[in-house]
N, C-alpha and C positions, 0 to 999 in steps of 0.2 A: 274195828281197827282203822278202816278207811275214813270213817266219820271223825275219829279222834285226830287223825293226821290232818284232815281238812280243817278241823277246828283250830289246830295249832298253826297251820300255815296262814289262815285268814284272820287270826286274832289281831285286834287293833289296839293302839294306845288309847287309853281313855282318860288320861290325866293331863292332856295338853292344855286344856283351857283353865286349869286350876293354877292358882298362884304357887309357884315353887321357887325356892331360893336357888340361884345359880352360883356355881363356884367360879365362873368366869367374870372378869371385871368389865363393867359397862362404861366404856370410855370413848366410844366412837360416835361422833356427831354426823350430821347430814353431809358436810363437806368431806369428812373422812371416808364415809361410805361411797360417795360419788367418785372420789379420787381412787378408791380401791377398785370400783367397777371399771373406770376408764384405764387406770394403770395396769390392771391385770389383763386387759384386752388389747389396748393399743401398743403393740410391740412387734412381734414377728410378722403379723399381717401387713403392717405399714412398711417395714424396712426390708422384708425378704419376700413375703408371699405375693404381693402385688406384682413384682417383677417376674417371678418364676411362673405364675399362672398366665400372665400376659404372653410370655415367651412360648410356653409349652402347651397351653390348653385353650385359652379363650381369645387371645389377641387383644385389640383395643376394647372389645366387649367385656373385658375383665370388670369394668365399672358396673355393667349389668349383672355380672355374676355376684359382685359384692352386694348389689341392691337386692337380689333374690335372697341371698343368705341373710341380709339384714331383716327382710320381711319375716323370714322363718324365725329369726332370733327375737324380733319384736313381738310376734304372737306368743312365743315361749316366755318372753320377758313379762308380758302382761299376766300370764298364768302364774309365774313365780311371784309377781307383785301381790296378786290376790292372796296367795298362800302365805306370804310373809305377813300380811295383815291378819290372817286367821291364826297362824301358829308361830309366834315370835320366839322360836327356840333354835339352838345351834343344830345344824345337820342338813339344812337345805331340803332338796326334794326327797331325801331319805325320810325325814320326819313327816313331811307332808303326805307321802304315800302311806306311811305307817298309820297315820290317823284316819285316812280315808279308804284305803284299799285293803291293807293287811300286811302282816309281818313278812311273809315270804317275798311279795312284790317289793316291799320296802328294802329288804336285804339286797335284792337284785339291783335296785336303783342305787343304793349306797355302794355296792361293789363296783358298779359302773362308774360312779362318781370318783371312787378311788383311782380307777384306771384313767379317768379324764384328767385329774389333777396331777397324777404321777407323770403321765406322758406329756401333759401341758408344760410342766416344769422342765422335764428332760428335753423336750423339743426346743424350748426357748434357750436353755443353756447351750444346746448344740448349735442353735442358730446364732447365738452371740459368739460362740467360738468360731463358726464359719465366717461370720461377718468380719471379726477382727483379723482372722487368718487371711481373708481376701485382701485386706489392706496392706499386709506385709508380705505379699507375694506367695501366699500359701506355704509359708515356712513351717508352721505347726503340723499341718497335714502331711507334708512331704517327709518331715523328720520322723514322725510317729509311724507313718506307713512303711518306711524303709526299715525302721528298727523293730516294730511289733505288728506286722501285717496279720489281719484276720481273714483267712481264705475260706469264708463260709458265705454262700450266696445270700442268705436271709439275715445276715448280721452286717454290722458296719465294717468298713475296710480297715479300720484301725481303732484302738481304744483312745477316746478323747479325754486325756487326763486334765486338760485345762478346764473343760466343761465340768468334769467331776469335782475339781477343786472349787469352782464357783458355787456348786450345789452345797458343798460342805460348809462354805462361809455363810450361805443362806440359812442353813440349819442353826448355826450359832446365833444369827440375828433374830430368827423367829423364836428361839428359846429364851431370849432376854426378856421379851414382853410385848404385849399388843400395842401399847401406846408408842413405844420407841419405834417399832416396825412401821406403824401408821404414819408417824412424823416423817420418816425417811421416804416412805411411799408418796406422801403428799409433795415433797420437794421434787422427787424424780418425775412425778406426773406433770407438774408445772413445766419443768424443763422439756419434757416430751411434747407437750402441747405447743410450746414456743417453737420447738424444732419443726413440728409439722406445719405451723403457720409460715415459717421461713421457707420451707420447701414449696408450699403452695404458691406463695407470692413470687418467689424467685423463678419457679418453674413456669408460672403463667406468663412471665415476660418472654420466655423462649418457646412457648407453646406454638405448634404448627398444626392446624386442623388437617392438613394434607396427610399426616401420619396415621389418620383414622381411615384413610381410603387409598391405601397403597395397592395398585393392581398386581395380579399374580405374576405377570411377566417382568415386573420390576424387582421381584424378590430373587436374590442370588440362588443358584441351584444347590449350593451346599448348605443352605439355611432351611430350617423347619418353619415354613411360612404359610402352609395351607393354601387356601384359595384366594388369599388377599382380602382387602376390604375391611369393613368394620367387624364382621364375624367370619374370620378366615377359617375357623374350624366348625362352623355351623352352630345350630341351636344346641346340638348334643354337646359340643365343646363348652358352650356357655353354662349348661346345666352341670356338666362334670366339674367345671370351674367353680360353680356355686357350691357344690358339695365340698370342694377343697377350701373355698373362701369361708365356708361356715366355721372352719378352724379359727379364722381370724376374729370371730365374734364370741368364741368360747371364753368365758371368764367373767361376764357380767353376773352370772349366777353366784360368783364368790360373795357378792353382797348379801345374798339370801342365807349364807351360812353363818352370819354374824348376829343372829337373833338374840343371843345371850350376852353380846358385848356391845350392842348398839343402844344409844340413848333413844327412848321413844321409838322402838322398832316398828310398831304398827304404822306409824306415819312416815318415818324417815327411810325405811328400807324400800317401800314401793316407789317413793319419789326418786331415790338414788338410782334404782334400776331404770326407770323411764328416762331420767336425765342423762345417765351414762350411755344408754343405747342411742339417744339422739346425737350426742357428741361423737360417739364411735362411728355412726353411719356417715355423718358429715365429713369426718376425717378420712375414712376409707374411700368414699366416693370421689372426693376432691383429689386425694393422693393418686389414685389409680388413673383418673382423668388426666392429670398433669403429667404423670410419668409416661403414658402412652402417646401423648401429644408432643412431648419433648424429644422423644427418640423412637425409631421404629421398634415395634414389639419383638420382631425376630432377632434384634441386635441387643436385647436386654441382657444384663448379667443376673443369673438366677440366684446367686448368693448375696450380692451386695449391689442392687440395682441403682440406687441413687448416687453413691460415690462414683460408679461407672459412668452414669449419664452426665453428671456435673463435670466429670473429667473430660468427657468427649466434647462438651460444648465450651470448654475452656474457662470454667469458673472454679478454680481450686480452693478459693477461700470459702465459698458456700459448701464445697465438698467436705472440708474439715469441720465446719460448723455442724453439718449433718452427721458426720462420723461421731463426734462427741455426743450430740443429742441422742443418736441411735444407741450408743453404748449405755447411756443412762436409761433410755426407754426400755431396752431389752432387760436390763436389771430390774426395772419396775415391773415389767410383765412377768418375769420369773418370780418375783416376790409375791405378786398378786395371784399367780397360778398355784404356788405352794401354800399360801396363807390358809385356804379353806381345808386343805388335806388333813391336818391334825384335828380340825373341828369335826370332820366327818368321822374320823376314827374315834374321837371322844364321844360323839353321839351314839355310834354303834356299839362301842365298848360299854358305855353306861347302860345300854339296853341289854347287854349280855349276848347279842347275836354274833359278835366276834370277841376276841380275847379281852377280858375286862381290864387287864393291866394297861392297855392302850388309853384308857380313860382317866388315868391318874393325873391330877393337876398339881403342879408344884406350888407350895404355899407362898413362896416369895414372889415368883414371876407371874403367878396366876395363869400359866400356860400349860397345856398337856405335853410336857417335855418328852416323855417316852414315845408318844405317838409322833411327835415332830421328828425325833431322831430316827425311828424306824422307817417312817415314810421318806425321810431324806436319804437314808442309806439305800432304800429300794430305788428311789429316783436316780441316785448316783450310779447304780448298777445299770439301769436302763440307758442312762446317758453314755456309759462306756461302750455298750455292746450294740446299740442301734444308731443308724444315721438319721439325719433330719427327715428325709422323705419317708422312711419306714415309720418313724414316730408319728408324723402327721397323718399318714394313712391309717394308723392304728387307733387314732384318737376319736374321730368324729362319730363312729358308730355307737359307742356307749353313751356319748352325750346326747345324740339324737334320740336314742331309746329313752333316756331319762326325761328329755323334754316331752316326748310323746305321752309317757305315763303321767307327767304333771298335768298335761292338757286333759287327759282322761279323768284324772282326779278332780279337776275343777268341775267338770260336768257332773260327776258323781255327787260331789258336795252340794251343788246347786239344787239337785232334785231329791235329796234325802232329808229326812227330818233331823231334829236335834240329835246330837251324839248320844248313843246309849251310855248309861253309867256303868254298864257291866257287860263283859263278853259272855257271861253265863245266862243272860236274860234271853228268853225265847221270843221270837217274833209272834205277832198275832196270827193264829191259824187262818189260812186262806179260806177254809171252809166256813168260817164265821161270816163271810161276805155273801154267801148263797149265790154263787156265780152261775150265770147262764150265758149262752153264746151272745145274746143281745146285750147283757150287762157288761160282758167282757169288752165288746166293741165300744160301748159307751165309755168305759174306763180308759180304753186305749186312746181315744180321741178326745176324752174329757168333755163329752157333750153337755154335761151339767155345769160346766165352768167352775169346777171345784177349785177353791183358792187355797185350801189348807192341804198340806202334804199328808197322804195316808199311806198305809202299808202297800196298797195296790199301786198307787201312783209312783211310789218309790221303786217297786219291782218293775213296773212298765218302763220307767226311765232307765233302770240298770240294764234290762234286757235290750232296750233300744240302743243304748250306748255301746253294748257289746256287738250288736249287729252293725252299728255304724263303723266301728273299728275294723271289722272283717271286710265290709264292703269297701271302705276307704283303702285298705291294703290291696284288695283286688283291683281297684281302679289304678292305683299307683303302680302295681306290678304289670298290668296290661299296658299302660302308657310307656313304662320303662322298657318292656320287652319288644313291643311292636312299633313304637315310635309313631311316625306319621300315618301308618296304616290305621291307627285308632281314630283318626280325624278325617274320615271320608275316603281315604285311599285304599281301604280294604273293607269289603262288605261285611264279612263275618266279624272282624274286629270291631267295626263301628257299631254293629247290632249289639254285641256283648257290652260295649261301653255305654250305649244308650240305656240298656236294661239296668246295668249297675247304677247309672246316674239316677234313673227313676226310683230305684229302691232306696238310694241315698236320700233323695228329696222327700219321699214318703216317710222315711225314718226320721228325718229332721222335723217334719211337721208333727209327728207323734211326740217327739221330745219337747218341742216348743209348746205343745198343748198342755203339758204337765205342770202342776203348780210348783213354784220354786221356793227355796228357803229365804225367808225374810230376815236378814241379819244386817246390822249396821257395821260396815267395814270402811277403813280409810281408802281402800281402792278395790274396785270390782272390775272384772273383765267385761267390756261392753259387748253387745251383740252375741250373747251366749244363746244357742250353741254354735253359731257360725264361726267365730274366731277360733275357739278350741278345735273345731272340726278342720279348719284350714291349717292350723298348726299340726294336727295329726297327719294330714295328707302330705304336707311339705316335708315333714320329718321322715315319714316312711319312704317317700319318693327319693329323698337325698340318700337315705340308707341304702336303697337299692342301686344307687350309682357307684357304690364302693365295690372294689374288686373282691374276688373269691378268697384271696389270701387274707384280706382284712377280716372277712367273716370267719375264716378258720382260726385266726389268732383270737378273735373275740369269743369263739366257742370254747377254746382252751381256757381262756380266762374265766368264763362262766363255770366251767367244770371244776376248776380249782375252788371257786367261791361256793359252789354247791357242796363240795366235800367239807369245807369248813362249817357251813351252816348245819348240814345234816349230822355231822359227827360231833359238833360242839354247840352251835348257836341255838338249835331247837330245844336243847336240854337245859341251857343256862339263861334262857330268855327271862328278863325281869318281869315282863308282862305276863309270861306264862306262869311264873311263880305267884304273881298277884291273882291271876285267874284261878289257879289251883287252890290258893288259900281262901278265896271268896267262895269257891264251890264247896269246899269243906265246911265253911261256916254256914252256908245255906243248907247243906246236908244235915248238919247238927241241929239247926233250928227246926228243920222238918221232922227229924227224929224226936225232938223234944215235944213238938206239937202232937205227934202220933201217940207218944206216951201219955200225954195229958188227956187226950181224947179217950184212949183205951182205959185209963184209970177211972174216968167218970162214966 
């Protein structure tokens, strides 16, 4: 019973490298994909997040927080780019993990990506509403809060019907067709980039480096200013800010979900991911630098920082140019955030791990309309009942877990042989290798410089990758819990950290010594296993910076997903049906052979 359950949970997709006809239209070129990555990411982070994090968490060091978040995203982006080269299918990390790790892990990833895109869209819709509301004296919030207050601590103060209406319009747009949505996204993205350029140039003219070194005594007593200086809230503030800034980079992976709608996906998707991440980093770093140099961090407006700052310095014309550009940018970000969601539902529904109706594609628009409508309605409900801060806090944890498993999957793929053609094939028995303690040691460090992947080298790599993940989590947990004591200020903590680091280094040596898969790809992650290992560590560390309520909400979301999978998905899995049919065919062939032998 247990072995059958494990076999079901670990079954992999085996037809990804085969040519299959897609129901989705291939209409997206390199510019479209890059614009999708930039447009889905450069929105809330530029026009809202930079000001709120500078004011409440990191101070002028918000630019460092963005840089740390960018490094984490860049590592994850490289892993996504390699997978996009390997598996050009709709579904992003869900399909990637299905091919490499197994069905249950893939379901967890897909379920987390649904949460990411739902909350991403809802948060941008709520951010757009807050932004426009701040420009008209908070008229929307005051009216709705007085008419329909929600007196629940973990929900929004009022239902935001304006944001809900924006999401409904977005459902209609995405249901029309991919090309039409992409053209509108391209136009809005260009407007967004021009607006950011105007902000950086205009803001540079009014930049004052003294705002990066304001002493504590100069900060008014009624303001939340910390200790003053460049890092008023310390290194911990910068790292907590990085965990929140990470939200600003979520969206580039939208490019990876378009594998069945992109022209030449193996080439264009990796290039689009890398180019969009470079553009996004330059924009965030320059925006946060200019913002905190123009005006003291503790005087920022958390909802609409740039209109407030340009108002304070007496440049109303630039203020309204920024307002118009921000409205377009937030619409673009919302479009980019919701664009991948129906594709994830399409991929999971096609595989049967969630309800298959969600994978139905309309013959005229060539889009998964039911999946779009269902995801849009769910997003609209989230927009109504949660405020912006709650949505941002709920989002990062699922995304970080998805990025972690993508990095792990890159390692697994590099050190395993060519994909099996059947989940029913048994591995070569380990007893055939006549193992002794000496031979085991030789295989672990590959003393014979074996260049071809074997069953033993693949198993050594897999076990080593598992140990690597456990040790990396231990290091991240130790640093997160004890802080400076892990770096020489506490003897016991330092000793534990040194031991864990030595285990990690030895483990990396073992992994490096194993033969790797020789496959020609448009993009490969460099410095494997170092970069995937760094990605795993940063993602786990940032996850541990999130508060307990975020972990509780995330656990509830996972429990709902587990109920769907174990009550529906595990029985309706298309791969499970293929495996069962193949097992029956093998069984019949074996029975026929037995009858022939018996007969003679």
